[in-house]
SEBA-186707 format. One line per field, with one value per residue (C-alpha): residue number from 1; x, y, z. Coordinates in pm, whole numbers, plus 50000, padded with zeros to 5 digits. Layout:
<nodes>
n <- (NUM, ...)
c1 <- (X, ...)
c2 <- (Y, ...)
c3 <- (Z, ...)
</nodes>
This chain:
<nodes>
n <- (1, 2, 3, 4, 5, 6, 7, 8, 9, 10, 11, 12, 13, 14, 15, 16, 17, 18, 19, 20, 21, 22, 23, 24, 25, 26, 27, 28, 29, 30, 31, 32, 33, 34, 35, 36, 37, 38, 39, 40, 41, 42, 43, 44, 45, 46, 47, 48, 49, 50, 51, 52, 53, 54, 55, 56, 57, 58, 59, 60, 61, 62, 63, 64, 65, 66, 67, 68, 69, 70, 71, 72, 73, 74, 75, 76, 77, 78, 79, 80, 81, 82, 83, 84, 85, 86, 87, 88, 89, 90, 91, 92, 93, 94, 95, 96, 97, 98, 99, 100, 101, 102, 103, 104, 105, 106, 107, 108, 109, 110, 111, 112, 113, 114, 115, 116, 117, 118, 119, 120, 121, 122, 123, 124, 125, 126, 127, 128, 129, 130, 131, 132, 133, 134, 135, 136, 137, 138, 139, 140, 141, 142, 143, 144, 145, 146, 147, 148, 149, 150, 151, 152, 153, 154, 155, 156, 157, 158, 159, 160, 161, 162, 163, 164, 165, 166, 167, 168, 169, 170, 171, 172, 173, 174, 175, 176, 177, 178, 179, 180, 181, 182, 183, 184, 185, 186, 187, 188, 189, 190, 191, 192, 193, 194, 195, 196, 197, 198, 199, 200, 201, 202, 203, 204, 205, 206, 207, 208, 209, 210, 211, 212, 213, 214, 215, 216, 217, 218, 219, 220, 221, 222, 223, 224, 225, 226, 227, 228, 229, 230, 231, 232, 233, 234, 235, 236, 237, 238, 239, 240, 241, 242, 243, 244, 245, 246, 247, 248, 249, 250, 251, 252, 253, 254, 255, 256, 257, 258, 259, 260, 261, 262, 263, 264, 265, 266, 267, 268, 269, 270, 271, 272, 273, 274, 275, 276)
c1 <- (49981, 50127, 50005, 50223, 50163, 50459, 50280, 50080, 50207, 50005, 49848, 50042, 50360, 50251, 50164, 50527, 50673, 50467, 50573, 50952, 50944, 50748, 51009, 51261, 51384, 51465, 51768, 52114, 52194, 52524, 52519, 52788, 52651, 52297, 52478, 52648, 52291, 52150, 52239, 52283, 51951, 51750, 51600, 51646, 51536, 51852, 52209, 52439, 52510, 52876, 52823, 52609, 52415, 52366, 52211, 51969, 51842, 51773, 51614, 51379, 51333, 51255, 51147, 51476, 51587, 51351, 51013, 50828, 50515, 50298, 49996, 49727, 49652, 49329, 49299, 49054, 48922, 49010, 49363, 49483, 49805, 50070, 50323, 50609, 50773, 51116, 51176, 51546, 51676, 51851, 51587, 51615, 51309, 51261, 50928, 50837, 50516, 50349, 50004, 49779, 49492, 49141, 49295, 49566, 49821, 50107, 50118, 50268, 50579, 50850, 51085, 51120, 51392, 51481, 51843, 51926, 52149, 51948, 51603, 51569, 51326, 51268, 50975, 50910, 51205, 51249, 51611, 51644, 51617, 51742, 51730, 51974, 51836, 51958, 51936, 52262, 52459, 52275, 52391, 52724, 52707, 52591, 52879, 53119, 52979, 53181, 53069, 52880, 52686, 52599, 52488, 52235, 52094, 52027, 51877, 51619, 51545, 51486, 51253, 51097, 51010, 50873, 50631, 50513, 50426, 50247, 50056, 49947, 49837, 49635, 49481, 49521, 49293, 49133, 49299, 49262, 49449, 49596, 49774, 49789, 49936, 49771, 49758, 49639, 49369, 49351, 49068, 49070, 48805, 48760, 49112, 49186, 49519, 49614, 49971, 50209, 50350, 50707, 50854, 50604, 50440, 50157, 49927, 49612, 49518, 49162, 49028, 48758, 49034, 49270, 49238, 49565, 49584, 49865, 49797, 50111, 50368, 50693, 50931, 51302, 51283, 51583, 51692, 51991, 52116, 52205, 51858, 51928, 52225, 52165, 52153, 52412, 52274, 52067, 52088, 51988, 51727, 51844, 51563, 51626, 51567, 51871, 51897, 52032, 52292, 52329, 52553, 52282, 52019, 52214, 52258, 51891, 51826, 52064, 51853, 51527, 51426, 51266, 51103, 51388, 51309, 50957, 50962, 51165, 50886, 50601, 50494, 50532, 50399, 50451, 50314, 50461, 50368, 50599, 50461, 50672)
c2 <- (49990, 50350, 50690, 50933, 51315, 51365, 51467, 51787, 52127, 52429, 52653, 52962, 52773, 52657, 53025, 53151, 52843, 52937, 53306, 53222, 52977, 53178, 53459, 53207, 53234, 52960, 53193, 53079, 53188, 53339, 53355, 53579, 53848, 53816, 53858, 54150, 54331, 54331, 54621, 54677, 54877, 54586, 54455, 54088, 53946, 53731, 53781, 53528, 53187, 53115, 52741, 52424, 52436, 52803, 52755, 52477, 52676, 53013, 52783, 52579, 52790, 52623, 52734, 52838, 52556, 52319, 52185, 51827, 51772, 51493, 51335, 51127, 50888, 50684, 50440, 50180, 49864, 50049, 50103, 50402, 50528, 50830, 50951, 51198, 51423, 51615, 51906, 52085, 52354, 52234, 52032, 51729, 51553, 51226, 51068, 50770, 50591, 50341, 50197, 49959, 49748, 49697, 49421, 49646, 49466, 49674, 49588, 49921, 50052, 50252, 50521, 50754, 50990, 51292, 51462, 51699, 51386, 51091, 50934, 50638, 50431, 50119, 49941, 49672, 49430, 49481, 49617, 49951, 50126, 50449, 50667, 50921, 51292, 51543, 51843, 51799, 51774, 52054, 52281, 52161, 52242, 52613, 52645, 52574, 52858, 53181, 53436, 53650, 53355, 53242, 53609, 53541, 53262, 53422, 53699, 53462, 53278, 53610, 53691, 53357, 53394, 53752, 53605, 53311, 53588, 53804, 53514, 53413, 53802, 53804, 53432, 53317, 53024, 52847, 52805, 52609, 52601, 52289, 52301, 52705, 52689, 52835, 52591, 52609, 52348, 52187, 51940, 51702, 51453, 51285, 51390, 51679, 51807, 52114, 52244, 52467, 52610, 52780, 52451, 52215, 52046, 51859, 51933, 51735, 51485, 51321, 51077, 50816, 50590, 50780, 51081, 51228, 51545, 51724, 51750, 51930, 52161, 52206, 52462, 52449, 52069, 51896, 51571, 51392, 51475, 51113, 51026, 51121, 50909, 50646, 50299, 50027, 49790, 50018, 49948, 50165, 49962, 49876, 50079, 50396, 50711, 50912, 51259, 51407, 51691, 51899, 52195, 52205, 52242, 52520, 52723, 52676, 52841, 53106, 53195, 53190, 52845, 52653, 52352, 52089, 52117, 52176, 51854, 51973, 52224, 51930, 51809, 51458, 51236, 50874, 50525, 50220, 49850, 49622, 49343, 49186)
c3 <- (49990, 49895, 49972, 49753, 49700, 49505, 49221, 49351, 49271, 49463, 49230, 49348, 49306, 48960, 48874, 48969, 48764, 48477, 48462, 48530, 48265, 48008, 48006, 47864, 47498, 47281, 47117, 47192, 47569, 47667, 48049, 48086, 47851, 48034, 48381, 48224, 48164, 48509, 48695, 49074, 49064, 48948, 49301, 49379, 49712, 49780, 49834, 49584, 49774, 49732, 49844, 49725, 50074, 50078, 49692, 49820, 50135, 49902, 49614, 49872, 50172, 50535, 50846, 51020, 51291, 51110, 51220, 51353, 51266, 51382, 51220, 51292, 51009, 50941, 50669, 50547, 50745, 51064, 50966, 51225, 51373, 51379, 51163, 51217, 50984, 51058, 50817, 50803, 50610, 50281, 50190, 50425, 50528, 50770, 50787, 51016, 51037, 51237, 51151, 51337, 51212, 51346, 51577, 51702, 51512, 51367, 50994, 50846, 50968, 50792, 50742, 50428, 50394, 50145, 50152, 49829, 49711, 49808, 49885, 50088, 50232, 50458, 50542, 50827, 50816, 50435, 50331, 50275, 49917, 49782, 49461, 49365, 49387, 49114, 49364, 49549, 49210, 49080, 49394, 49315, 48923, 49057, 49297, 49028, 48774, 48729, 49012, 48751, 48630, 48986, 49029, 48749, 48888, 49220, 49035, 48867, 49200, 49347, 49072, 49056, 49467, 49421, 49135, 49351, 49642, 49382, 49257, 49609, 49653, 49346, 49355, 49724, 49672, 49932, 50285, 50579, 50914, 51084, 51413, 51367, 51026, 50715, 50425, 50065, 49992, 49618, 49547, 49248, 49218, 49550, 49677, 49893, 50005, 50205, 50162, 50381, 50071, 50165, 50290, 50082, 50357, 50334, 50645, 50564, 50303, 50242, 50007, 50019, 50153, 50397, 50622, 50727, 50969, 51125, 51479, 51621, 51488, 51675, 51567, 51590, 51718, 51889, 51716, 51586, 51206, 51194, 51101, 50766, 50698, 50450, 50638, 50561, 50314, 50104, 49734, 49406, 49216, 48857, 48706, 48935, 48714, 48603, 48740, 48389, 48324, 48641, 48493, 48196, 48481, 48662, 48309, 48263, 48600, 48487, 48201, 48424, 48329, 48602, 48401, 48471, 48846, 48877, 49068, 49361, 49448, 49489, 49839, 49924, 50195, 50176, 50357, 50237, 50313, 50512, 50266, 50000)
</nodes>
């Protein structure tokens, strides 16, 4: 049994993404010439990151000091339990769940972890599996670019975030509040998801089979960063997707093209079975 929300893209984020990619041109791109066209008087929200880690934090902001979310989970045939999500700046996520059936047995337990470089999961007694993630390599490619090209990337990232904020003001959508935090509500057919947009965290999900709602939100929690380390024995499946050319993606950001990294802005929430 898998419940994944990785395909959801909040409306205001989609608006900002569309505005940014619509500004791109198919003509040959010279990042050095483009960087020279940006004057110091043009406003940009962010400074220019000099390291890969700083670039990730700028691109995908998270609450300072991280946040811990605890969810109540209810599923079919009396399935129930809880789930905990730790979100740390730099696109680190650690999710752990424990669900019981109507008889009180615990058939669903597992862990799902995301870092800029790898995503790994372990369900029950099954061996852990992992999949490479492109963000770390893209950030490394960014850090290796000339200073003026890094400034161009930072400029477009700043413009993109400004466009997203403008989209929220013009099209705020329907919101709800869970554990004191506002989120944007989206409905598709019988599915409903409410997303805290800036860190792309799901606060609530409802379908005909499942109901997942955050019951508590703790800012700046204390926890061990070793939780994000890949466990021994984790293997990459033979059919794992390729991550593409990170330098080409970094240069695409320099011309304001965010299409190649759109999946990085999508929220994810996953429950996996211990079976198999």
